[in-house]
C-alpha positions as semicolon CSV with decimal commas, in nm:
position;residue;x (nm);y (nm);z (nm)
1;M;-0,727;0,821;-0,853
2;L;-1,000;0,575;-0,781
3;R;-1,343;0,714;-0,659
4;P;-1,648;0,514;-0,582
5;G;-1,858;0,514;-0,918
6;I;-2,010;0,327;-1,199
7;G;-1,683;0,269;-1,406
8;R;-1,619;0,588;-1,583
9;W;-1,251;0,659;-1,698
10;L;-1,106;1,009;-1,727
11;I;-0,751;1,030;-1,874
12;N;-0,608;1,386;-1,871
13;G;-0,973;1,529;-1,892
14;R;-1,066;1,288;-2,178
15;E;-1,280;0,957;-2,200
16;L;-1,082;0,637;-2,227
17;D;-1,202;0,586;-2,593
18;D;-1,094;0,924;-2,689
19;Y;-0,750;0,910;-2,540
20;F;-0,650;0,545;-2,641
21;P;-0,805;0,487;-2,999
22;R;-0,631;0,154;-3,015
23;L;-0,827;-0,123;-2,836
24;V;-0,496;-0,301;-2,728
25;H;-0,410;0,017;-2,520
26;R;-0,755;0,035;-2,384
27;K;-0,745;-0,338;-2,279
28;R;-0,414;-0,290;-2,125
29;A;-0,496;0,007;-1,908
30;T;-0,814;-0,164;-1,793
31;E;-0,692;-0,513;-1,704
32;P;-0,628;-0,466;-1,327
33;M;-1,011;-0,354;-1,277
34;Q;-1,127;-0,665;-1,468
35;V;-0,913;-0,914;-1,274
36;V;-1,052;-0,797;-0,948
37;D;-1,404;-0,739;-1,080
38;A;-1,395;-0,369;-0,981
39;D;-1,469;-0,207;-1,317
40;A;-1,825;-0,114;-1,214
41;R;-1,747;-0,015;-0,867
42;F;-1,495;0,283;-0,914
43;D;-1,444;0,577;-1,159
44;V;-1,089;0,628;-1,250
45;V;-0,936;0,971;-1,291
46;V;-0,579;0,972;-1,435
47;R;-0,321;1,234;-1,520
48;V;-0,035;1,097;-1,732
49;H;0,236;1,242;-1,962
50;G;0,558;1,163;-2,133
51;G;0,668;0,841;-2,323
52;G;0,427;0,693;-2,596
53;M;0,076;0,552;-2,587
54;T;0,206;0,205;-2,497
55;G;0,414;0,345;-2,201
56;Q;0,121;0,542;-2,083
57;A;-0,120;0,271;-2,090
58;D;0,124;0,054;-1,890
59;A;0,184;0,344;-1,645
60;I;-0,190;0,352;-1,594
61;R;-0,222;-0,024;-1,532
62;L;0,067;-0,004;-1,267
63;G;-0,106;0,304;-1,099
64;V;-0,469;0,157;-1,106
65;A;-0,334;-0,176;-0,982
66;R;-0,163;0,006;-0,688
67;A;-0,467;0,209;-0,596
68;L;-0,690;-0,120;-0,615
69;V;-0,430;-0,264;-0,339
70;E;-0,482;0,051;-0,128
71;E;-0,852;0,029;-0,145
72;D;-0,871;-0,359;-0,095
73;E;-0,572;-0,562;0,056
74;D;-0,733;-0,888;-0,080
75;A;-0,683;-0,775;-0,433
76;M;-0,288;-0,797;-0,381
77;G;-0,285;-1,189;-0,461
78;P;-0,459;-1,196;-0,789
79;L;-0,302;-0,870;-0,892
80;R;0,057;-0,997;-0,798
81;Q;-0,004;-1,329;-0,963
82;G;-0,123;-1,151;-1,279
83;G;0,216;-0,943;-1,290
84;F;0,020;-0,617;-1,255
85;L;0,225;-0,471;-0,957
86;S;0,567;-0,512;-1,133
87;R;0,728;-0,212;-1,289
88;D;0,899;-0,273;-1,620
89;P;1,270;-0,189;-1,557
90;R;1,391;-0,126;-1,911
91;K;1,524;0,214;-1,990
92;V;1,676;0,399;-2,274
93;E;2,041;0,323;-2,338
94;R;2,262;0,633;-2,338
95;K;2,421;0,751;-2,678
96;K;2,801;0,659;-2,690
97;P;3,053;0,874;-2,830
98;G;3,161;0,815;-3,191
99;R;2,832;0,672;-3,277
100;P;2,519;0,819;-3,425
101;K;2,295;0,648;-3,148
102;A;2,332;0,409;-2,864
103;R;2,431;0,095;-3,063
104;K;2,388;0,216;-3,441
105;R;2,727;0,255;-3,608
106;F;2,823;0,474;-3,905
107;Q;2,822;0,283;-4,247
108;F;3,167;0,123;-4,308
109;S;3,327;0,219;-4,629
110;K;3,593;0,000;-4,776
111;R;3,714;0,273;-5,031
């Protein structure tokens, strides 16, 4: 959720630096705000669960980009051009019968 403010980030009740200790995840989550120069205009409040840290950072990135477009239609051009409004379509492949995982096979024994 975007609120008018000073650029404060709250993710699941914690500050951005506390929630994402790695710089890569912090940068990934805040990219849409920097592209549109909105990092000092809004406070961001996010609730996220599931997946890993990278998946959550990308989910926040997509959600913030969509919220920015709702606030300002002119932001759609730069965000679309930067690829911020596209969802990653990859999903976990299902486990196949007769195998320990989706693609892994049991060790072949010649004797």
